[in-house]
PyMOL CGO cylinders between C-alpha atoms (Angstrom):
from pymol import cmd
from pymol.cgo import CYLINDER

trace = [
    CYLINDER, -41.13, -162.24, -10.92, -39.94, -162.70, -14.63, 0.3, 1, 1, 1, 1, 1, 1,
    CYLINDER, -39.94, -162.70, -14.63, -42.47, -164.87, -16.44, 0.3, 1, 1, 1, 1, 1, 1,
    CYLINDER, -42.47, -164.87, -16.44, -40.55, -168.18, -17.54, 0.3, 1, 1, 1, 1, 1, 1,
    CYLINDER, -40.55, -168.18, -17.54, -39.36, -168.34, -21.40, 0.3, 1, 1, 1, 1, 1, 1,
    CYLINDER, -39.36, -168.34, -21.40, -41.10, -170.55, -23.81, 0.3, 1, 1, 1, 1, 1, 1,
    CYLINDER, -41.10, -170.55, -23.81, -38.24, -172.92, -25.86, 0.3, 1, 1, 1, 1, 1, 1,
    CYLINDER, -38.24, -172.92, -25.86, -39.52, -173.05, -29.43, 0.3, 1, 1, 1, 1, 1, 1,
    CYLINDER, -39.52, -173.05, -29.43, -38.18, -176.08, -30.67, 0.3, 1, 1, 1, 1, 1, 1,
    CYLINDER, -38.18, -176.08, -30.67, -36.86, -175.51, -34.47, 0.3, 1, 1, 1, 1, 1, 1,
    CYLINDER, -36.86, -175.51, -34.47, -36.22, -178.71, -35.62, 0.3, 1, 1, 1, 1, 1, 1,
    CYLINDER, -36.22, -178.71, -35.62, -34.20, -179.20, -39.31, 0.3, 1, 1, 1, 1, 1, 1,
    CYLINDER, -34.20, -179.20, -39.31, -34.93, -181.30, -42.90, 0.3, 1, 1, 1, 1, 1, 1,
    CYLINDER, -34.93, -181.30, -42.90, -37.30, -184.15, -42.13, 0.3, 1, 1, 1, 1, 1, 1,
    CYLINDER, -37.30, -184.15, -42.13, -37.68, -183.47, -38.40, 0.3, 1, 1, 1, 1, 1, 1,
    CYLINDER, -37.68, -183.47, -38.40, -36.52, -184.36, -35.47, 0.3, 1, 1, 1, 1, 1, 1,
    CYLINDER, -36.52, -184.36, -35.47, -37.82, -188.15, -34.25, 0.3, 1, 1, 1, 1, 1, 1,
    CYLINDER, -37.82, -188.15, -34.25, -37.97, -189.89, -31.04, 0.3, 1, 1, 1, 1, 1, 1,
    CYLINDER, -37.97, -189.89, -31.04, -34.48, -190.78, -30.07, 0.3, 1, 1, 1, 1, 1, 1,
    CYLINDER, -34.48, -190.78, -30.07, -33.24, -186.88, -31.31, 0.3, 1, 1, 1, 1, 1, 1,
    CYLINDER, -33.24, -186.88, -31.31, -32.69, -184.14, -27.97, 0.3, 1, 1, 1, 1, 1, 1,
    CYLINDER, -32.69, -184.14, -27.97, -34.94, -182.07, -29.06, 0.3, 1, 1, 1, 1, 1, 1,
    CYLINDER, -34.94, -182.07, -29.06, -38.11, -184.71, -29.08, 0.3, 1, 1, 1, 1, 1, 1,
    CYLINDER, -38.11, -184.71, -29.08, -36.75, -185.46, -25.78, 0.3, 1, 1, 1, 1, 1, 1,
    CYLINDER, -36.75, -185.46, -25.78, -36.22, -182.04, -24.22, 0.3, 1, 1, 1, 1, 1, 1,
    CYLINDER, -36.22, -182.04, -24.22, -40.12, -181.52, -25.21, 0.3, 1, 1, 1, 1, 1, 1,
    CYLINDER, -40.12, -181.52, -25.21, -40.86, -184.79, -23.39, 0.3, 1, 1, 1, 1, 1, 1,
    CYLINDER, -40.86, -184.79, -23.39, -39.40, -183.93, -20.55, 0.3, 1, 1, 1, 1, 1, 1,
    CYLINDER, -39.40, -183.93, -20.55, -40.87, -180.52, -20.10, 0.3, 1, 1, 1, 1, 1, 1,
    CYLINDER, -40.87, -180.52, -20.10, -44.13, -178.64, -21.38, 0.3, 1, 1, 1, 1, 1, 1,
    CYLINDER, -44.13, -178.64, -21.38, -42.35, -175.43, -21.59, 0.3, 1, 1, 1, 1, 1, 1,
    CYLINDER, -42.35, -175.43, -21.59, -40.57, -176.69, -25.20, 0.3, 1, 1, 1, 1, 1, 1,
    CYLINDER, -40.57, -176.69, -25.20, -42.90, -176.93, -28.45, 0.3, 1, 1, 1, 1, 1, 1,
    CYLINDER, -42.90, -176.93, -28.45, -42.02, -177.27, -32.02, 0.3, 1, 1, 1, 1, 1, 1,
    CYLINDER, -42.02, -177.27, -32.02, -42.67, -175.41, -34.41, 0.3, 1, 1, 1, 1, 1, 1,
    CYLINDER, -42.67, -175.41, -34.41, -44.51, -177.25, -37.22, 0.3, 1, 1, 1, 1, 1, 1,
    CYLINDER, -44.51, -177.25, -37.22, -43.63, -176.83, -40.20, 0.3, 1, 1, 1, 1, 1, 1,
    CYLINDER, -43.63, -176.83, -40.20, -45.86, -177.75, -43.37, 0.3, 1, 1, 1, 1, 1, 1,
    CYLINDER, -45.86, -177.75, -43.37, -43.77, -180.05, -45.02, 0.3, 1, 1, 1, 1, 1, 1,
    CYLINDER, -43.77, -180.05, -45.02, -40.79, -181.31, -43.58, 0.3, 1, 1, 1, 1, 1, 1,
    CYLINDER, -40.79, -181.31, -43.58, -38.78, -183.04, -46.36, 0.3, 1, 1, 1, 1, 1, 1,
    CYLINDER, -38.78, -183.04, -46.36, -39.70, -180.49, -49.39, 0.3, 1, 1, 1, 1, 1, 1,
    CYLINDER, -39.70, -180.49, -49.39, -38.60, -177.25, -46.70, 0.3, 1, 1, 1, 1, 1, 1,
    CYLINDER, -38.60, -177.25, -46.70, -39.71, -174.31, -48.18, 0.3, 1, 1, 1, 1, 1, 1,
    CYLINDER, -39.71, -174.31, -48.18, -37.28, -171.40, -46.84, 0.3, 1, 1, 1, 1, 1, 1,
    CYLINDER, -37.28, -171.40, -46.84, -40.02, -168.57, -46.99, 0.3, 1, 1, 1, 1, 1, 1,
    CYLINDER, -40.02, -168.57, -46.99, -42.51, -171.25, -44.86, 0.3, 1, 1, 1, 1, 1, 1,
    CYLINDER, -42.51, -171.25, -44.86, -40.28, -172.14, -42.36, 0.3, 1, 1, 1, 1, 1, 1,
    CYLINDER, -40.28, -172.14, -42.36, -40.09, -168.23, -41.88, 0.3, 1, 1, 1, 1, 1, 1,
    CYLINDER, -40.09, -168.23, -41.88, -43.26, -167.30, -41.78, 0.3, 1, 1, 1, 1, 1, 1,
    CYLINDER, -43.26, -167.30, -41.78, -43.94, -170.81, -39.13, 0.3, 1, 1, 1, 1, 1, 1,
    CYLINDER, -43.94, -170.81, -39.13, -41.24, -169.67, -36.70, 0.3, 1, 1, 1, 1, 1, 1,
    CYLINDER, -41.24, -169.67, -36.70, -42.80, -165.27, -37.31, 0.3, 1, 1, 1, 1, 1, 1,
    CYLINDER, -42.80, -165.27, -37.31, -46.37, -166.55, -36.20, 0.3, 1, 1, 1, 1, 1, 1,
    CYLINDER, -46.37, -166.55, -36.20, -44.83, -169.08, -33.13, 0.3, 1, 1, 1, 1, 1, 1,
    CYLINDER, -44.83, -169.08, -33.13, -42.81, -166.26, -31.89, 0.3, 1, 1, 1, 1, 1, 1,
    CYLINDER, -42.81, -166.26, -31.89, -45.96, -163.25, -32.09, 0.3, 1, 1, 1, 1, 1, 1,
    CYLINDER, -45.96, -163.25, -32.09, -48.27, -166.57, -30.63, 0.3, 1, 1, 1, 1, 1, 1,
    CYLINDER, -48.27, -166.57, -30.63, -46.38, -166.57, -27.39, 0.3, 1, 1, 1, 1, 1, 1,
    CYLINDER, -46.38, -166.57, -27.39, -47.40, -164.08, -25.04, 0.3, 1, 1, 1, 1, 1, 1,
    CYLINDER, -47.40, -164.08, -25.04, -43.99, -164.01, -22.96, 0.3, 1, 1, 1, 1, 1, 1,
    CYLINDER, -43.99, -164.01, -22.96, -40.72, -164.86, -23.31, 0.3, 1, 1, 1, 1, 1, 1,
    CYLINDER, -40.72, -164.86, -23.31, -38.88, -166.79, -26.03, 0.3, 1, 1, 1, 1, 1, 1,
    CYLINDER, -38.88, -166.79, -26.03, -35.87, -168.95, -25.86, 0.3, 1, 1, 1, 1, 1, 1,
    CYLINDER, -35.87, -168.95, -25.86, -35.19, -170.78, -29.78, 0.3, 1, 1, 1, 1, 1, 1,
    CYLINDER, -35.19, -170.78, -29.78, -33.46, -173.69, -30.12, 0.3, 1, 1, 1, 1, 1, 1,
    CYLINDER, -33.46, -173.69, -30.12, -32.82, -174.86, -33.29, 0.3, 1, 1, 1, 1, 1, 1,
    CYLINDER, -32.82, -174.86, -33.29, -31.17, -177.88, -34.65, 0.3, 1, 1, 1, 1, 1, 1,
    CYLINDER, -31.17, -177.88, -34.65, -30.07, -178.25, -38.56, 0.3, 1, 1, 1, 1, 1, 1,
    CYLINDER, -30.07, -178.25, -38.56, -31.73, -176.50, -41.05, 0.3, 1, 1, 1, 1, 1, 1,
    CYLINDER, -31.73, -176.50, -41.05, -33.88, -174.68, -38.01, 0.3, 1, 1, 1, 1, 1, 1,
    CYLINDER, -33.88, -174.68, -38.01, -30.77, -172.73, -37.81, 0.3, 1, 1, 1, 1, 1, 1,
    CYLINDER, -30.77, -172.73, -37.81, -30.20, -171.67, -41.24, 0.3, 1, 1, 1, 1, 1, 1,
    CYLINDER, -30.20, -171.67, -41.24, -34.04, -170.38, -40.51, 0.3, 1, 1, 1, 1, 1, 1,
    CYLINDER, -34.04, -170.38, -40.51, -33.47, -168.48, -37.56, 0.3, 1, 1, 1, 1, 1, 1,
    CYLINDER, -33.47, -168.48, -37.56, -30.65, -166.71, -38.88, 0.3, 1, 1, 1, 1, 1, 1,
    CYLINDER, -30.65, -166.71, -38.88, -32.85, -166.19, -42.41, 0.3, 1, 1, 1, 1, 1, 1,
    CYLINDER, -32.85, -166.19, -42.41, -35.59, -164.72, -39.86, 0.3, 1, 1, 1, 1, 1, 1,
    CYLINDER, -35.59, -164.72, -39.86, -33.49, -162.76, -37.90, 0.3, 1, 1, 1, 1, 1, 1,
    CYLINDER, -33.49, -162.76, -37.90, -32.09, -161.32, -40.87, 0.3, 1, 1, 1, 1, 1, 1,
    CYLINDER, -32.09, -161.32, -40.87, -35.79, -160.58, -42.71, 0.3, 1, 1, 1, 1, 1, 1,
    CYLINDER, -35.79, -160.58, -42.71, -37.67, -159.57, -39.56, 0.3, 1, 1, 1, 1, 1, 1,
    CYLINDER, -37.67, -159.57, -39.56, -37.48, -156.02, -38.91, 0.3, 1, 1, 1, 1, 1, 1,
    CYLINDER, -37.48, -156.02, -38.91, -39.03, -156.70, -35.27, 0.3, 1, 1, 1, 1, 1, 1,
    CYLINDER, -39.03, -156.70, -35.27, -36.75, -159.52, -34.48, 0.3, 1, 1, 1, 1, 1, 1,
    CYLINDER, -36.75, -159.52, -34.48, -34.52, -157.69, -31.97, 0.3, 1, 1, 1, 1, 1, 1,
    CYLINDER, -34.52, -157.69, -31.97, -37.81, -156.61, -30.09, 0.3, 1, 1, 1, 1, 1, 1,
    CYLINDER, -37.81, -156.61, -30.09, -39.95, -160.06, -30.44, 0.3, 1, 1, 1, 1, 1, 1,
    CYLINDER, -39.95, -160.06, -30.44, -39.15, -160.77, -27.15, 0.3, 1, 1, 1, 1, 1, 1,
    CYLINDER, -39.15, -160.77, -27.15, -36.57, -163.80, -28.21, 0.3, 1, 1, 1, 1, 1, 1,
    CYLINDER, -36.57, -163.80, -28.21, -34.09, -164.01, -25.21, 0.3, 1, 1, 1, 1, 1, 1,
    CYLINDER, -34.09, -164.01, -25.21, -31.56, -165.93, -26.78, 0.3, 1, 1, 1, 1, 1, 1,
    CYLINDER, -31.56, -165.93, -26.78, -30.57, -168.64, -29.46, 0.3, 1, 1, 1, 1, 1, 1,
    CYLINDER, -30.57, -168.64, -29.46, -29.40, -172.12, -28.83, 0.3, 1, 1, 1, 1, 1, 1,
    CYLINDER, -29.40, -172.12, -28.83, -27.53, -173.02, -32.47, 0.3, 1, 1, 1, 1, 1, 1,
    CYLINDER, -27.53, -173.02, -32.47, -27.12, -176.82, -33.38, 0.3, 1, 1, 1, 1, 1, 1,
    CYLINDER, -27.12, -176.82, -33.38, -25.17, -178.10, -36.05, 0.3, 1, 1, 1, 1, 1, 1,
    CYLINDER, -25.17, -178.10, -36.05, -25.99, -175.40, -38.30, 0.3, 1, 1, 1, 1, 1, 1,
    CYLINDER, -25.99, -175.40, -38.30, -25.54, -177.02, -41.62, 0.3, 1, 1, 1, 1, 1, 1,
    CYLINDER, -25.54, -177.02, -41.62, -23.75, -175.08, -44.48, 0.3, 1, 1, 1, 1, 1, 1,
    CYLINDER, -23.75, -175.08, -44.48, -27.00, -175.36, -47.39, 0.3, 1, 1, 1, 1, 1, 1,
    CYLINDER, -27.00, -175.36, -47.39, -23.91, -172.92, -49.60, 0.3, 1, 1, 1, 1, 1, 1,
    CYLINDER, -23.91, -172.92, -49.60, -22.25, -176.36, -49.96, 0.3, 1, 1, 1, 1, 1, 1,
    CYLINDER, -22.25, -176.36, -49.96, -24.97, -179.18, -49.61, 0.3, 1, 1, 1, 1, 1, 1,
    CYLINDER, -24.97, -179.18, -49.61, -25.97, -180.96, -52.37, 0.3, 1, 1, 1, 1, 1, 1,
    CYLINDER, -25.97, -180.96, -52.37, -29.44, -181.64, -51.26, 0.3, 1, 1, 1, 1, 1, 1,
    CYLINDER, -29.44, -181.64, -51.26, -31.65, -179.75, -54.05, 0.3, 1, 1, 1, 1, 1, 1,
    CYLINDER, -31.65, -179.75, -54.05, -34.43, -179.84, -50.87, 0.3, 1, 1, 1, 1, 1, 1,
    CYLINDER, -34.43, -179.84, -50.87, -32.31, -176.78, -49.06, 0.3, 1, 1, 1, 1, 1, 1,
    CYLINDER, -32.31, -176.78, -49.06, -30.51, -175.15, -52.07, 0.3, 1, 1, 1, 1, 1, 1,
    CYLINDER, -30.51, -175.15, -52.07, -33.55, -172.43, -51.40, 0.3, 1, 1, 1, 1, 1, 1,
    CYLINDER, -33.55, -172.43, -51.40, -32.45, -171.74, -47.91, 0.3, 1, 1, 1, 1, 1, 1,
    CYLINDER, -32.45, -171.74, -47.91, -29.23, -170.46, -50.00, 0.3, 1, 1, 1, 1, 1, 1,
    CYLINDER, -29.23, -170.46, -50.00, -27.02, -167.86, -49.49, 0.3, 1, 1, 1, 1, 1, 1,
    CYLINDER, -27.02, -167.86, -49.49, -27.17, -168.39, -45.30, 0.3, 1, 1, 1, 1, 1, 1,
    CYLINDER, -27.17, -168.39, -45.30, -27.44, -165.00, -43.77, 0.3, 1, 1, 1, 1, 1, 1,
    CYLINDER, -27.44, -165.00, -43.77, -24.40, -163.67, -42.06, 0.3, 1, 1, 1, 1, 1, 1,
    CYLINDER, -24.40, -163.67, -42.06, -26.00, -160.53, -40.46, 0.3, 1, 1, 1, 1, 1, 1,
    CYLINDER, -26.00, -160.53, -40.46, -25.78, -160.33, -36.56, 0.3, 1, 1, 1, 1, 1, 1,
    CYLINDER, -25.78, -160.33, -36.56, -28.38, -161.84, -34.57, 0.3, 1, 1, 1, 1, 1, 1,
    CYLINDER, -28.38, -161.84, -34.57, -30.13, -159.35, -32.30, 0.3, 1, 1, 1, 1, 1, 1,
    CYLINDER, -30.13, -159.35, -32.30, -30.01, -161.60, -29.08, 0.3, 1, 1, 1, 1, 1, 1,
    CYLINDER, -30.01, -161.60, -29.08, -27.52, -163.63, -27.76, 0.3, 1, 1, 1, 1, 1, 1,
    CYLINDER, -27.52, -163.63, -27.76, -26.46, -166.86, -29.14, 0.3, 1, 1, 1, 1, 1, 1,
    CYLINDER, -26.46, -166.86, -29.14, -24.46, -169.66, -29.01, 0.3, 1, 1, 1, 1, 1, 1,
    CYLINDER, -24.46, -169.66, -29.01, -23.62, -172.45, -31.83, 0.3, 1, 1, 1, 1, 1, 1,
    CYLINDER, -23.62, -172.45, -31.83, -22.72, -175.89, -30.97, 0.3, 1, 1, 1, 1, 1, 1,
    CYLINDER, -22.72, -175.89, -30.97, -21.26, -178.06, -33.62, 0.3, 1, 1, 1, 1, 1, 1,
    CYLINDER, -21.26, -178.06, -33.62, -19.21, -181.47, -33.88, 0.3, 1, 1, 1, 1, 1, 1,
    CYLINDER, -19.21, -181.47, -33.88, -15.90, -181.16, -34.92, 0.3, 1, 1, 1, 1, 1, 1,
    CYLINDER, -15.90, -181.16, -34.92, -16.96, -184.35, -37.85, 0.3, 1, 1, 1, 1, 1, 1,
    CYLINDER, -16.96, -184.35, -37.85, -20.42, -183.31, -39.15, 0.3, 1, 1, 1, 1, 1, 1,
    CYLINDER, -20.42, -183.31, -39.15, -21.19, -184.07, -42.30, 0.3, 1, 1, 1, 1, 1, 1,
    CYLINDER, -21.19, -184.07, -42.30, -23.19, -181.39, -43.04, 0.3, 1, 1, 1, 1, 1, 1,
    CYLINDER, -23.19, -181.39, -43.04, -20.68, -178.39, -42.15, 0.3, 1, 1, 1, 1, 1, 1,
    CYLINDER, -20.68, -178.39, -42.15, -16.58, -177.94, -41.78, 0.3, 1, 1, 1, 1, 1, 1,
    CYLINDER, -16.58, -177.94, -41.78, -15.56, -176.36, -37.80, 0.3, 1, 1, 1, 1, 1, 1,
    CYLINDER, -15.56, -176.36, -37.80, -14.16, -173.49, -40.16, 0.3, 1, 1, 1, 1, 1, 1,
    CYLINDER, -14.16, -173.49, -40.16, -17.68, -172.89, -41.41, 0.3, 1, 1, 1, 1, 1, 1,
    CYLINDER, -17.68, -172.89, -41.41, -19.40, -173.15, -38.56, 0.3, 1, 1, 1, 1, 1, 1,
    CYLINDER, -19.40, -173.15, -38.56, -16.75, -171.21, -36.45, 0.3, 1, 1, 1, 1, 1, 1,
    CYLINDER, -16.75, -171.21, -36.45, -17.35, -168.60, -39.08, 0.3, 1, 1, 1, 1, 1, 1,
    CYLINDER, -17.35, -168.60, -39.08, -21.48, -169.12, -38.62, 0.3, 1, 1, 1, 1, 1, 1,
    CYLINDER, -21.48, -169.12, -38.62, -20.49, -167.76, -34.84, 0.3, 1, 1, 1, 1, 1, 1,
    CYLINDER, -20.49, -167.76, -34.84, -18.81, -164.97, -35.45, 0.3, 1, 1, 1, 1, 1, 1,
    CYLINDER, -18.81, -164.97, -35.45, -21.00, -163.54, -38.15, 0.3, 1, 1, 1, 1, 1, 1,
    CYLINDER, -21.00, -163.54, -38.15, -24.38, -164.36, -36.18, 0.3, 1, 1, 1, 1, 1, 1,
    CYLINDER, -24.38, -164.36, -36.18, -22.39, -162.85, -32.85, 0.3, 1, 1, 1, 1, 1, 1,
    CYLINDER, -22.39, -162.85, -32.85, -22.48, -165.90, -31.00, 0.3, 1, 1, 1, 1, 1, 1,
    CYLINDER, -22.48, -165.90, -31.00, -20.52, -168.10, -28.78, 0.3, 1, 1, 1, 1, 1, 1,
    CYLINDER, -20.52, -168.10, -28.78, -18.97, -171.02, -30.09, 0.3, 1, 1, 1, 1, 1, 1,
    CYLINDER, -18.97, -171.02, -30.09, -18.72, -174.01, -28.86, 0.3, 1, 1, 1, 1, 1, 1,
    CYLINDER, -18.72, -174.01, -28.86, -17.26, -177.24, -30.09, 0.3, 1, 1, 1, 1, 1, 1,
    CYLINDER, -17.26, -177.24, -30.09, -18.52, -180.85, -29.13, 0.3, 1, 1, 1, 1, 1, 1,
    CYLINDER, -18.52, -180.85, -29.13, -15.32, -182.78, -30.54, 0.3, 1, 1, 1, 1, 1, 1,
    CYLINDER, -15.32, -182.78, -30.54, -15.88, -185.67, -32.96, 0.3, 1, 1, 1, 1, 1, 1,
    CYLINDER, -15.88, -185.67, -32.96, -20.16, -186.30, -31.96, 0.3, 1, 1, 1, 1, 1, 1,
    CYLINDER, -20.16, -186.30, -31.96, -21.46, -186.01, -35.60, 0.3, 1, 1, 1, 1, 1, 1,
    CYLINDER, -21.46, -186.01, -35.60, -24.41, -183.73, -36.78, 0.3, 1, 1, 1, 1, 1, 1,
    CYLINDER, -24.41, -183.73, -36.78, -25.18, -183.84, -33.12, 0.3, 1, 1, 1, 1, 1, 1,
    CYLINDER, -25.18, -183.84, -33.12, -28.89, -185.62, -33.98, 0.3, 1, 1, 1, 1, 1, 1,
    CYLINDER, -28.89, -185.62, -33.98, -30.18, -188.91, -32.95, 0.3, 1, 1, 1, 1, 1, 1,
    CYLINDER, -30.18, -188.91, -32.95, -27.07, -191.03, -34.15, 0.3, 1, 1, 1, 1, 1, 1,
    CYLINDER, -27.07, -191.03, -34.15, -24.75, -189.31, -31.98, 0.3, 1, 1, 1, 1, 1, 1,
    CYLINDER, -24.75, -189.31, -31.98, -26.11, -191.03, -29.04, 0.3, 1, 1, 1, 1, 1, 1,
    CYLINDER, -26.11, -191.03, -29.04, -26.98, -187.56, -26.52, 0.3, 1, 1, 1, 1, 1, 1,
    CYLINDER, -26.98, -187.56, -26.52, -30.08, -188.67, -25.60, 0.3, 1, 1, 1, 1, 1, 1,
    CYLINDER, -30.08, -188.67, -25.60, -31.46, -186.39, -22.85, 0.3, 1, 1, 1, 1, 1, 1,
    CYLINDER, -31.46, -186.39, -22.85, -28.23, -184.15, -23.59, 0.3, 1, 1, 1, 1, 1, 1,
    CYLINDER, -28.23, -184.15, -23.59, -26.63, -182.20, -20.61, 0.3, 1, 1, 1, 1, 1, 1,
    CYLINDER, -26.63, -182.20, -20.61, -25.04, -180.66, -21.85, 0.3, 1, 1, 1, 1, 1, 1,
    CYLINDER, -25.04, -180.66, -21.85, -26.76, -178.69, -23.97, 0.3, 1, 1, 1, 1, 1, 1,
    CYLINDER, -26.76, -178.69, -23.97, -29.42, -178.40, -21.24, 0.3, 1, 1, 1, 1, 1, 1,
    CYLINDER, -29.42, -178.40, -21.24, -26.69, -176.86, -19.60, 0.3, 1, 1, 1, 1, 1, 1,
    CYLINDER, -26.69, -176.86, -19.60, -25.92, -174.39, -22.47, 0.3, 1, 1, 1, 1, 1, 1,
    CYLINDER, -25.92, -174.39, -22.47, -29.72, -173.68, -23.24, 0.3, 1, 1, 1, 1, 1, 1,
    CYLINDER, -29.72, -173.68, -23.24, -29.90, -172.28, -19.46, 0.3, 1, 1, 1, 1, 1, 1,
    CYLINDER, -29.90, -172.28, -19.46, -26.45, -169.42, -20.66, 0.3, 1, 1, 1, 1, 1, 1,
    CYLINDER, -26.45, -169.42, -20.66, -29.45, -168.05, -22.69, 0.3, 1, 1, 1, 1, 1, 1,
    CYLINDER, -29.45, -168.05, -22.69, -32.16, -167.88, -19.71, 0.3, 1, 1, 1, 1, 1, 1,
    CYLINDER, -32.16, -167.88, -19.71, -31.74, -165.38, -16.55, 0.3, 1, 1, 1, 1, 1, 1,
]
cmd.load_cgo(trace, "trace")
């Protein structure tokens, strides 16, 4: 019997608070573990990528990445800059509400420019809201196409964070299940 995957939770800029679906999933299931960053308010792209690499390398079995916002950008950056990403044990990635850091007017995230647009070496799903203030639907679709990901438009749900009222977000869990054997 194959071992159950671990889920590495990658929040975005300023972390995910207690009402965020990522935090709720962590509280509901011990298989979910947050990738902690040194500084959530002043993200350093190399430090965030290194933290993801350490988290993936530190897991003995298969891993599924569960990213939100700048966490998605971190996954794309890590995959593009890590030659072993394809053989790292990552089964897939749920990439929710990737921000368009190339257009964002937030100086703290400028270091993540440009968004990596290379195919990911594992299956992935990009989920976006049609009215996300951090990314247009067209740009979200472009990310999905570039990363080789399935694209899911949830309609007018904002940035798919705690303010979106998703709660434990069963739709998201169902999408996540598509990435696990």
